[in-house]
C-alpha positions, 0 to 999 in steps of 0.5 A: 467500507471504503479502503485505500492503500497508499503505497510507494511503488507498483508492487508494494500493495501486493507484497504488504497488504494484498491479502487484506485488500482481496479480503475487503474486495471479496466481501463487497467493500470498495478498494483503492490503491494509490501509488506515489512513484512510477517505479522507473528504476526497477529494472537492471537494463531497460530505459527508465521510460520503458520501466515506468510504462511496463510497471504501470501496466503491471500495476493495473493488472494486479489491481484488477486481480484484487478488485481494486481501482488504481490511482497513479501519481507518477512521481520519480522513483527513489526521489520522492519528497514531502513537499507541497506538490506531493502533499496536494497530489496525495490529498486529492487522491484521498479525497477522490477515494473518500476512504474510511481506512487508509493502509500505508507504509510504516514510517519505521520501515527503513528499507527504502526512503520512498516507503518512509516518505509515503507512509509519513505523508499519508498519515500527516495529510489524513487530517488535512483531507477534511480542511476546506481551505486546502483546495484540490480538484476533489472536495474535502472529505467529511471525516478523517480516515483511520490510518493503519501502518502496514508491515515492513519488508520481511517483517523486520522491526515491525511488531503488529498490534492487529492482524487480518486473517488472509487464509482465504485470500492468500491465493488472490494476493499471490496471483496479483503479485505475480502480475508484476513480472518485471519485478518478480522474474527480473529485478527483485530476485537479481537485486536481492538474491532470493524469491520475493514470492517465497518471502511474501508467503513465509511472512504471511505464514509467520504472521499467521502463527502469531495470531493463530490462523494459517496466514495473516497480515499485520498492522499498527493503528496510528494512534492520534486524536481525532482518528475514528471511533471505538470499534473501527477495527480491521476485520 
């Protein structure tokens, strides 16, 4: 199986779906992460160019921890819009990865507009990836990927209809997240007054309680025709 996580910021994949990506990678699947923005505003004192450089380096190290290949789209942080340029860039990345499954932000996650735009756009362009008259560097996909929406930050407002047991991959998830030093040690704790590592672990434990395992990540499948076939479910 080929799995692509389409995320807005350089730490979103690790926070929201790192355990699932690690689980896929450990069983031998091909795993990819596409990040739409460069994360340039994610530090209280560094200049934006430095923040973007550091965050890309951190994202590469974190992806390596998960056994994933990273694609960096580099659009401006907090100013991501759904337009022809961003759609074509995302279509091209999806075509390069040729995923069976796309994991992306739930459009109902109101935490951040980049999350909303990335999730909605990834779902919207999934069908476009197979259309020959939409021309990109990479050729069209042969089939439409199945789209799953990831949990919201801290699970606010999100009711999963499927779960992935990450009890055996939580350590990989947390190690990958820790590679984002500029966020875990500086920005997020200062900005929001709490430990992002603690929030991630507690959220995974809560989802685990819901489905009867120690740790889990929750998902909602995008239910739209013609998306996948019967039996195309997360493990």
